[in-house]
C-alpha positions as CSV (number, residue, x, y, z in Angstrom):
1,M,94.4,-118.8,71.2
2,S,94.6,-122.5,71.5
3,D,90.6,-122.2,73.1
4,V,89.1,-120.5,70.1
5,V,87.0,-122.5,67.9
6,L,86.9,-121.6,64.0
7,S,83.6,-122.1,61.9
8,D,84.0,-124.5,58.6
9,E,84.1,-121.0,56.5
10,Q,87.1,-119.5,58.6
11,R,89.1,-123.1,58.4
12,G,88.5,-122.8,54.9
13,V,89.9,-119.3,54.3
14,L,93.1,-120.5,56.8
15,D,93.7,-123.7,54.3
16,Q,94.1,-121.4,51.9
17,M,96.6,-118.8,53.8
18,E,98.6,-121.2,54.9
19,N,98.8,-123.8,52.4
20,T,98.9,-121.7,49.5
21,L,101.2,-118.7,47.5
22,D,98.2,-117.0,46.9
23,H,97.4,-113.2,46.9
24,V,94.0,-113.1,49.3
25,F,92.1,-109.9,50.6
26,I,89.4,-111.4,53.2
27,T,86.6,-109.0,54.3
28,G,83.2,-109.7,55.1
29,R,80.4,-107.3,57.7
30,A,81.3,-106.3,60.6
31,G,80.6,-109.5,63.4
32,T,82.3,-111.7,61.0
33,G,85.4,-113.0,62.4
34,K,88.2,-111.4,60.0
35,S,90.3,-110.3,63.4
36,T,89.8,-113.7,65.0
37,L,90.9,-115.5,61.8
38,L,93.8,-112.8,61.3
39,Q,95.4,-114.0,65.0
40,A,94.1,-118.0,64.2
41,F,96.9,-117.6,61.2
42,V,99.2,-115.8,62.5
43,A,99.3,-117.9,65.9
44,S,99.1,-121.5,63.8
45,T,101.2,-120.6,60.8
46,A,104.7,-122.7,59.6
47,K,105.4,-119.6,56.8
48,V,107.5,-116.9,58.5
49,V,105.1,-114.2,58.8
50,A,105.3,-110.5,59.2
51,V,102.3,-108.4,60.6
52,C,101.6,-104.4,59.6
53,A,98.7,-102.2,60.3
54,P,98.5,-98.5,57.8
55,T,98.1,-97.1,61.7
56,G,99.8,-97.1,65.1
57,V,97.1,-98.0,67.2
58,A,96.1,-101.1,64.7
59,A,99.3,-101.8,64.4
60,L,99.4,-102.3,68.1
61,A,96.4,-104.6,67.7
62,V,97.4,-107.2,66.0
63,G,101.2,-107.1,67.7
64,G,102.4,-105.9,64.6
65,Q,104.4,-102.6,63.0
66,T,103.3,-100.0,61.0
67,I,103.5,-100.1,57.1
68,H,105.7,-97.0,57.4
69,S,108.1,-98.5,59.5
70,L,108.4,-102.3,58.7
71,L,109.4,-101.1,55.2
72,R,111.3,-97.6,55.6
73,L,108.4,-95.4,53.7
74,P,108.5,-91.8,53.0
75,I,105.7,-89.7,55.0
76,G,102.7,-88.1,52.7
77,I,102.9,-89.0,48.2
78,I,105.3,-91.4,47.4
79,G,104.2,-92.0,43.7
80,K,107.2,-92.0,41.7
81,R,109.8,-90.8,43.8
82,D,112.8,-92.4,45.2
83,L,111.5,-94.9,48.5
84,G,115.0,-93.6,50.0
85,F,117.1,-95.6,52.3
86,I,116.5,-98.6,53.8
87,P,119.0,-100.6,56.6
88,K,120.6,-103.6,55.3
89,E,118.7,-104.8,58.5
90,S,114.9,-103.8,57.6
91,L,115.9,-105.0,54.7
92,A,117.1,-108.7,55.0
93,V,113.5,-108.9,57.5
94,L,111.6,-108.2,54.3
95,A,113.8,-110.8,51.9
96,N,113.2,-113.4,54.8
97,L,109.1,-112.9,54.9
98,D,107.2,-115.8,53.4
99,A,103.8,-113.6,53.7
100,M,103.0,-110.6,55.0
101,V,99.6,-109.8,56.3
102,I,98.0,-106.2,56.4
103,D,95.2,-106.0,58.7
104,E,92.7,-102.9,58.2
105,V,93.6,-102.7,55.1
106,S,90.8,-100.7,53.4
107,M,92.8,-97.8,55.2
108,V,95.5,-98.5,53.4
109,S,96.0,-96.0,49.6
110,A,96.9,-96.7,46.3
111,D,99.9,-94.8,45.7
112,V,101.3,-96.8,49.4
113,L,100.3,-100.4,48.3
114,D,102.5,-99.5,45.1
115,A,105.0,-98.2,46.8
116,M,105.0,-101.6,49.1
117,D,105.1,-103.2,45.5
118,R,108.5,-100.9,44.8
119,R,109.9,-101.8,47.9
120,L,109.2,-105.6,48.3
121,R,110.4,-106.0,44.8
122,Q,113.8,-104.3,45.7
123,A,114.3,-107.1,49.1
124,K,113.8,-110.0,47.1
125,R,115.9,-108.7,44.0
126,R,113.0,-109.5,41.7
127,R,111.6,-106.7,40.0
128,N,109.3,-108.9,37.7
129,T,107.9,-110.2,40.3
130,P,104.9,-108.4,42.2
131,F,105.4,-108.0,45.9
132,G,108.9,-110.2,44.9
133,G,106.9,-113.1,45.5
134,I,105.6,-112.4,48.6
135,Q,102.2,-113.9,49.4
136,L,100.1,-110.4,50.7
137,I,97.4,-111.6,52.9
138,M,94.8,-108.3,53.3
139,F,92.3,-108.0,55.6
140,G,89.6,-105.6,56.2
141,D,85.8,-103.9,55.3
142,P,85.9,-101.0,52.7
143,F,82.2,-100.3,53.9
144,Q,83.8,-99.5,56.7
145,L,86.9,-97.5,57.0
146,A,88.7,-95.5,54.3
147,P,91.8,-94.2,53.2
148,V,92.8,-90.5,54.8
149,V,93.1,-88.6,51.9
150,S,93.6,-84.6,53.4
151,G,94.1,-82.0,51.5
152,Q,93.8,-79.9,47.9
153,A,96.7,-81.4,46.7
154,E,96.9,-84.6,47.7
155,K,93.7,-84.8,46.3
156,A,94.6,-83.8,42.8
157,Y,97.2,-86.1,42.7
158,Y,94.6,-89.3,43.0
159,Q,92.5,-88.6,40.9
160,D,95.4,-87.5,38.2
161,H,97.0,-91.0,38.7
162,Y,94.4,-93.3,40.3
163,R,91.2,-94.0,39.1
164,S,90.3,-93.6,43.1
165,P,92.7,-93.5,46.3
166,W,91.3,-96.8,47.2
167,F,93.5,-99.9,46.9
168,F,92.2,-102.0,45.2
169,D,92.9,-99.1,42.5
170,A,96.6,-99.5,42.7
171,A,97.9,-100.2,39.5
172,V,99.9,-103.3,41.3
173,W,96.4,-105.0,42.0
174,R,95.7,-104.3,38.2
175,E,98.5,-106.3,37.3
176,T,98.7,-109.1,40.4
177,E,95.8,-111.7,40.8
178,M,94.2,-111.6,44.1
179,D,91.9,-113.6,45.2
180,T,89.0,-112.2,47.6
181,Y,86.8,-114.2,49.9
182,E,84.1,-112.4,51.6
183,L,83.0,-114.1,54.8
184,D,78.8,-114.5,55.1
185,T,78.7,-115.8,58.6
186,I,78.1,-113.1,61.4
187,H,78.8,-113.9,64.7
188,R,77.6,-110.6,66.5
189,Q,74.6,-110.7,65.5
190,A,72.2,-113.8,66.0
191,D,68.3,-111.7,64.4
192,S,67.7,-112.0,61.1
193,E,65.7,-109.0,60.4
194,F,68.8,-106.9,62.3
195,R,71.2,-108.6,60.2
196,A,68.9,-107.8,56.9
197,V,69.1,-104.5,57.9
198,L,72.5,-103.8,58.5
199,N,73.8,-105.3,55.0
200,A,71.2,-102.9,53.8
201,L,72.7,-100.6,55.0
202,R,76.6,-101.4,54.9
203,E,75.6,-101.2,50.9
204,G,73.4,-98.0,50.9
205,R,70.1,-99.6,49.7
206,M,68.2,-99.6,52.7
207,D,64.4,-98.8,51.7
208,P,61.8,-96.2,53.6
209,D,60.6,-99.5,55.4
210,M,64.1,-100.4,56.8
211,G,64.1,-96.2,57.8
212,R,60.6,-96.4,59.4
213,M,61.8,-99.4,61.5
214,L,64.6,-98.3,62.7
215,N,63.8,-94.6,63.7
216,E,60.5,-96.3,65.6
217,Q,62.3,-98.6,67.1
218,G,66.0,-96.0,68.4
219,M,63.7,-92.5,69.2
220,R,62.6,-93.9,73.5
221,E,64.6,-92.8,76.0
222,P,67.3,-95.5,77.3
223,E,66.4,-96.9,80.9
224,D,70.2,-96.4,82.1
225,P,70.2,-92.7,81.6
226,E,74.8,-93.7,81.4
227,L,74.1,-96.0,78.9
228,I,77.3,-94.9,76.1
229,T,77.0,-93.1,74.0
230,L,78.9,-93.3,70.1
231,A,79.2,-89.7,68.7
232,T,80.6,-88.4,65.4
233,T,83.5,-86.4,66.8
234,N,85.7,-85.8,69.6
235,Q,84.3,-82.8,70.4
236,A,81.2,-84.5,71.8
237,V,82.3,-87.1,73.3
238,T,85.1,-85.2,75.4
239,R,82.2,-83.0,75.7
240,I,80.4,-86.1,77.6
241,N,83.0,-87.2,79.2
242,S,83.7,-85.0,81.2
243,L,79.9,-82.8,82.1
244,A,80.0,-86.4,83.7
245,L,82.8,-86.9,85.4
246,E,82.2,-82.9,87.3
247,R,78.6,-84.8,87.6
248,L,80.6,-87.4,90.1
249,P,81.2,-86.6,93.8
250,G,84.3,-85.7,94.8
251,K,88.1,-84.7,93.4
252,G,89.2,-87.1,90.4
253,K,92.4,-89.7,90.8
254,I,94.8,-89.5,87.7
255,A,96.7,-92.3,86.4
256,Q,99.6,-90.7,83.9
257,A,100.5,-93.5,81.1
258,A,104.3,-94.3,81.7
259,I,105.8,-94.5,78.1
260,E,109.5,-96.2,77.4
261,G,110.8,-95.2,74.3
262,D,110.0,-93.3,71.2
263,F,106.3,-94.7,70.7
264,G,104.9,-92.2,67.7
265,S,102.9,-89.0,68.1
266,T,99.8,-88.8,70.9
267,S,97.1,-90.5,67.8
268,A,99.7,-93.8,68.6
269,Y,98.6,-93.8,72.0
270,P,96.4,-97.0,72.3
271,A,94.9,-95.5,75.9
272,D,94.6,-92.3,77.5
273,E,98.0,-90.0,78.6
274,E,96.1,-88.7,81.1
275,L,93.4,-90.7,82.6
276,V,91.5,-89.6,85.1
277,L,88.4,-91.3,86.9
278,K,86.1,-91.3,90.1
279,P,84.1,-93.9,91.8
280,G,81.1,-94.4,89.6
281,A,82.8,-93.8,86.7
282,R,81.9,-95.2,83.3
283,V,83.8,-96.9,81.8
284,M,84.6,-99.7,78.8
285,F,88.1,-102.1,78.8
286,L,90.7,-101.6,75.9
287,R,92.2,-104.6,76.3
288,N,90.8,-108.7,76.5
289,D,91.9,-110.1,80.6
290,T,94.0,-113.0,80.3
291,Q,94.2,-113.1,84.1
292,G,90.8,-114.8,84.4
293,T,91.7,-118.1,86.0
294,D,88.1,-119.1,85.2
295,G,87.8,-117.9,81.4
296,P,87.8,-114.0,80.9
297,R,86.0,-111.7,83.1
298,F,85.9,-109.0,80.5
299,V,87.1,-108.1,76.7
300,N,87.8,-105.1,74.2
301,G,85.0,-103.8,74.4
302,T,83.3,-104.3,78.1
303,L,81.7,-101.9,79.5
304,G,81.7,-100.9,84.0
305,T,81.8,-99.1,86.4
306,V,84.2,-98.0,88.8
307,V,83.7,-98.5,92.4
308,K,87.1,-98.4,93.8
309,I,91.2,-96.5,92.6
310,T,93.5,-97.0,95.2
311,D,97.3,-98.2,93.0
312,T,94.4,-100.3,91.2
313,V,90.9,-99.6,89.7
314,T,88.5,-101.8,91.2
315,V,85.5,-101.7,88.4
316,D,82.0,-103.7,88.7
317,V,81.5,-105.6,85.4
318,D,77.9,-106.6,85.4
319,G,77.6,-106.8,89.9
320,E,81.0,-108.5,89.3
321,S,84.0,-106.4,91.3
322,V,87.5,-106.9,88.9
323,L,90.3,-105.7,90.0
324,V,92.1,-103.4,87.3
325,E,95.7,-103.2,86.9
326,P,97.7,-101.3,84.5
327,V,99.6,-103.2,81.8
328,T,102.0,-102.3,79.0
329,W,101.4,-101.6,75.3
330,E,104.2,-103.2,73.0
331,K,105.7,-101.7,70.3
332,V,108.0,-103.8,68.2
333,K,110.4,-104.0,65.6
334,Y,110.9,-107.4,63.0
335,E,115.0,-108.5,63.5
336,Y,116.2,-110.9,61.4
337,Q,118.9,-113.2,62.6
338,S,120.7,-114.6,59.4
339,S,123.1,-116.4,62.0
340,T,119.8,-118.2,63.2
341,K,117.6,-117.5,60.2
342,T,114.7,-116.4,62.4
343,L,112.1,-113.6,62.2
344,T,112.4,-112.0,66.1
345,Q,109.9,-108.7,67.4
346,D,111.9,-107.0,69.8
347,V,110.4,-104.4,71.5
348,V,111.8,-100.8,70.8
349,A,109.1,-98.6,73.2
350,E,106.3,-99.7,76.0
351,F,103.1,-97.5,76.9
352,T,101.9,-98.5,80.4
353,Q,98.6,-97.8,81.6
354,F,95.3,-98.6,82.5
355,P,93.5,-100.3,80.2
356,L,89.8,-98.5,80.6
357,R,88.4,-95.4,78.7
358,L,85.8,-93.4,80.4
359,A,82.7,-94.8,78.2
360,W,79.7,-92.5,79.1
361,A,80.5,-91.5,75.1
362,V,83.0,-92.7,72.9
363,T,83.4,-92.2,68.9
364,I,82.4,-94.5,66.2
365,H,85.6,-94.3,65.3
366,K,87.2,-95.7,68.5
367,A,84.2,-98.6,69.1
368,Q,85.4,-99.6,65.2
369,G,85.8,-103.3,66.6
370,K,84.0,-103.5,69.7
371,T,80.2,-105.0,70.4
372,L,78.1,-103.8,72.5
373,D,74.3,-105.2,73.6
374,A,73.1,-101.2,73.8
375,A,74.1,-97.5,72.9
376,V,72.6,-94.3,72.0
377,I,74.2,-93.2,68.4
378,D,74.5,-89.6,68.1
379,L,75.6,-88.8,64.2
380,G,75.7,-85.2,64.9
381,P,73.9,-82.7,62.9
382,R,74.7,-85.4,60.0
383,A,77.0,-88.5,59.4
384,F,80.4,-87.1,57.3
385,A,81.8,-89.7,56.7
386,P,81.9,-93.8,54.6
387,G,80.6,-96.0,56.5
388,Q,80.3,-94.2,59.6
389,T,76.6,-95.2,60.4
390,Y,77.2,-98.7,59.4
391,V,80.2,-98.1,61.9
392,A,77.9,-97.5,64.5
393,F,74.7,-99.5,63.5
394,S,76.7,-102.5,63.4
395,R,78.5,-102.8,67.0
396,L,75.0,-103.4,68.6
397,T,74.2,-107.0,68.7
398,S,70.2,-106.5,68.2
399,L,67.5,-104.0,67.7
400,D,66.4,-104.1,72.0
401,G,70.0,-102.5,72.3
402,L,69.5,-99.6,70.2
403,Y,68.7,-96.0,71.5
404,L,69.0,-93.0,68.5
405,K,69.7,-89.6,69.1
406,R,67.7,-87.9,66.3
407,P,65.8,-90.0,63.6
408,L,68.2,-91.5,60.6
409,T,67.5,-90.0,57.5
410,P,68.7,-90.9,53.9
411,S,71.5,-88.3,54.1
412,D,73.6,-90.1,56.9
413,I,73.7,-93.1,55.1
414,I,76.8,-92.3,52.9
415,V,79.0,-95.1,50.6
416,D,81.8,-95.2,48.5
417,E,80.6,-96.0,44.7
418,N,84.4,-96.9,44.2
419,V,83.7,-99.7,46.7
420,V,80.1,-100.3,45.4
421,R,82.0,-101.0,42.3
422,F,85.1,-102.9,43.0
423,L,83.0,-105.2,45.2
424,A,81.0,-105.8,41.9
425,E,83.3,-106.3,39.6
426,D,83.9,-110.7,38.5
427,R,87.1,-110.8,40.8
428,G,86.3,-114.1,41.5
429,T,85.1,-113.3,44.8
430,N,84.5,-117.0,47.2
431,R,82.3,-117.7,49.7
432,L,83.5,-120.4,51.9
433,I,80.5,-122.8,53.7
């Protein structure tokens, strides 16, 4: 992180995180630098900090553990039931924390946040203090990702016990003083008109003129027939990628991931377990380059074309040939060393694969966090999840790169009213300039 320059806005929030014990929630539109700020804090803090996230993929992205693994929480609705046994080693990790960072907190349900509160009070032996006195530092945008509530039983439980399934409706949230910082400076898009449209799309207040402008701009054929498509379903993405790969001559070469240790379910894998490539295949990089001598040759989300496949893969990136080798993602577990009074991360599993994914198409969900100069947005018959359309459009750096498979309709713009209500409440939201 030594070469990352933070804005004044980001530095102000970083100071708040580092020099106070205040619980903070950092939010903001896509491209405002939430991930950069998280990484800068973890890299520079003098505090004893553990990093976690609600899913395996999100935890890998920030070099932490899943919430359930770190706090040893039971799966499913927890409610008032016993949290279950926690080994003394795990309890020691939690007991010695100054702060806990949660990434993608918008995917954390109210039930899980309340369970986290109970576990941390237990670990710190401070049962009358929210989160046991550990500082909570939360990152996420509720307009982009929502908690997953599956099945009628879970929905019924939340209806009976919470105002909504969102983390901000947890019981502990209401009894805890939280500072909310909304980052305003967008780094991804330079065009003020596009920024305004994206903000309206995010908050569900698009007017007809904006909709017409997007459709007039987007309903055209891309000059590049192989331009990446952002689609709503895995089924659509698999179909597009499979057909495009089949059209290329020759037989595909298969790269099988090497997995050591218990990496969890396939949904937690950071890349394809079986990656099939041919020369000419369109691919997306899944990691930032750490080998470039004159700066990174690619970043997470960079697009390229496979040129040659041997024990390595040569990818053309904007006319430059990049030699790509397998990389290893590490699944970590926090350990507390009582002899040295230090918190360490031990590697408990490894996943090794080329950091590439076929990219004639990717799901909107997997495009989360990526930056694209141009893309075809295919919302299928309809967008079906809150924030889905906003996430797709906000991947783009400018209106010039927008191509639509079909016209945008008002029904595609879905915003959860609970999110609107939360961010409209007078919670002392701060904007640091």
